[in-house]
C-alpha positions, 0 to 999 in steps of 0.5 A, a space after each residue: 500500500 505504501 509503495 503504491 501510494 509512493 508511485 502515485 505521488 511520483 507520477 503526480 509530481 512528474 505530471 505537475 513538473 511537466 505542467 509547470 515547465 510547459 511554454 503552452 498548456 494543453 488548452 492553448 494558454 501561454 505559460 510565461 511571466 513578464 518580470 521587471 516591467 517599467 511603470 510607463 509600460 503599465 500605463 499603456 494598459 490604461 491607454 488601451 482601455 478597450 482591450 484591457 477590459 475585453 481581456 479581463 476576467 468576467 469577475 472584474 468586468 462585472 465588478 467594474 460594470 456595477 461600480 461605474 453605474 453606481 458611482 455615476 449615479 452617486 456623483 450626479 446625485 451629489 450635483 443634484 443635491 448641490 443644485 437643490 441646496 443652492 436654490 433653497 429646495 431642501 426640506 430643512 431650508 423651510 422654503 415658502 409656498 410660492 417657492 419654485 424648486 429646481 426639481 420637484 420632491 428633491 429635499 434630501 441627499 437620498 431623493 437626489 440620488 434617486 432622481 439621478 438614478 431615474 434620470 440616467 436609467 430613463 425610468 421617470 416615475 413621475 414624482 420627481 421631475 425638473 422645472 423651468 426655474 433653473 437653467 443650470 438643472 436643464 443643462 445638467 440633465 442633458 449632460 447626465 443623459 449623454 454620459 449615461 448613454 456613453 457608459 451604456 454603449 461601452 459596457 454593451 460593447 465589452 459584453 458582446 465582444 467578450 461573448 463573441 471572442 474567437 477563443 470561445 470557438 476554439 474550445 470546440 476544436 480539440 487535439 489528441 492528448 498524445 502524438 504517435 510515431 509510426 511508418 506512413 507514406 514510405 517513411 516514419 511520420 509523427 502523427 497528431 489527430 485534430 477534430 472539429 466538434 461543431 458541424 460548421 466548418 473552419 474556412 481556410 484552415 492551416 496547420 503548422 508547428 514550432 519546436 521549442 528547445 534550448 540549443 548552443 551555437 558554435 560560438 558557445 551562446 545558449 539560445 533559450 526557446 530556439 524555434 524550429 518550424 515543423 510542417 504538417 500535412 494531411 492526405 489532401 495537402 497542407 493548405 485550406 483543409 476541408 475540416 468537416 471531420 477529424 483529421 490526422 496530421 502527418 509530419 514526415 521524419 526525413 533528414 530535414 526533420 529535428 526528429 531524425 536524430 531521435 530514437 525510441 530509447 532516447 526520445 523521452 530523454 530529450 528536452 523540447 516542446 512541440 507547439 501545434 497551431 491551427 488557424 482558421 475562420 469560423 463559418 458562422 461568425 467570420 471571425 479568425 481564431 487560432 487553436 494551440 496545443 503542445 506536446 512534450 517528449 513524454 506525450 509522444 508514443 513511438 511505435 503506435 498508430 491511431 485507431 480508425 475513427 471514420 466509418 460508413 453505415 449501411 445507409 451510406 452515411 458517414 459516421 465519426 466514432 469519437 470513442 476512438 479519437 485518442 485510442 492507439 494500437 501498437 504497430 511494427 516500427 523501426 527503432 530509429 529513422 536511420 534504421 528505417 532507411 537502412 543507412 549503414 553506420 548510423 544505427 541507434 542501438 538500444 541500450 536496454 536490449 530487445 528480446 527476440 520472442 522467436 529465439 530458442 536456446 539449444 545445446 551444441 556439442 563442440 569438437 572437444 565435447 564442450 557445450 557451446 
C-alpha cells in the first residue's frame, strides 16, 4: 500500500513538473511571466482601455460594470443635491409656498440620488421631475443623459465582444492528448489527430508547428526557446483543409526533420516542446481564431498508430466514432529513422536490449565435447 501510494505521488509530481515547465498548456494558454516591467509600460494598459477590459476576467468586468453605474449615479446625485441646496429646495431650508424648486420632491441627499438614478436609467416615475426655474438643472440633465448613454454603449460593447471572442470557438476544436510515431507514406511520420466538434466548418484552415528547445551555437551562446518550424500535412495537402471531420496530421521524419536524430530509447530523454497551431475562420461568425496545443517528449508514443475513427453505415452515411479519437494500437516500427532507411553506420542501438520472442536456446556439442 505504501509503495503504491509512493508511485502515485511520483507520477503526480512528474505530471505537475511537466505542467509547470510547459511554454503552452494543453488548452492553448501561454505559460510565461513578464518580470521587471517599467511603470510607463503599465500605463499603456490604461491607454488601451478597450482591450484591457475585453481581456479581463468576467469577475472584474462585472465588478467594474456595477461600480461605474453606481458611482455615476452617486456623483450626479451629489450635483443634484448641490443644485437643490443652492436654490433653497431642501426640506430643512423651510422654503415658502410660492417657492419654485429646481426639481420637484428633491429635499434630501437620498431623493437626489434617486432622481439621478431615474434620470440616467430613463425610468421617470413621475414624482420627481425638473422645472423651468433653473437653467443650470436643464443643462445638467442633458449632460447626465449623454454620459449615461456613453457608459451604456461601452459596457454593451465589452459584453458582446467578450461573448463573441474567437477563443470561445476554439474550445470546440480539440487535439489528441498524445502524438504517435509510426511508418506512413514510405517513411516514419509523427502523427497528431485534430477534430472539429461543431458541424460548421473552419474556412481556410492551416496547420503548422514550432519546436521549442534550448540549443548552443558554435560560438558557445545558449539560445533559450530556439524555434524550429515543423510542417504538417494531411492526405489532401497542407493548405485550406476541408475540416468537416477529424483529421490526422502527418509530419514526415526525413533528414530535414529535428526528429531524425531521435530514437525510441532516447526520445523521452530529450528536452523540447512541440507547439501545434491551427488557424482558421469560423463559418458562422467570420471571425479568425487560432487553436494551440503542445506536446512534450513524454506525450509522444513511438511505435503506435491511431485507431480508425471514420466509418460508413449501411445507409451510406458517414459516421465519426469519437470513442476512438485518442485510442492507439501498437504497430511494427523501426527503432530509429536511420534504421528505417537502412543507412549503414548510423544505427541507434538500444541500450536496454530487445528480446527476440522467436529465439530458442539449444545445446551444441563442440569438437572437444564442450557445450557451446
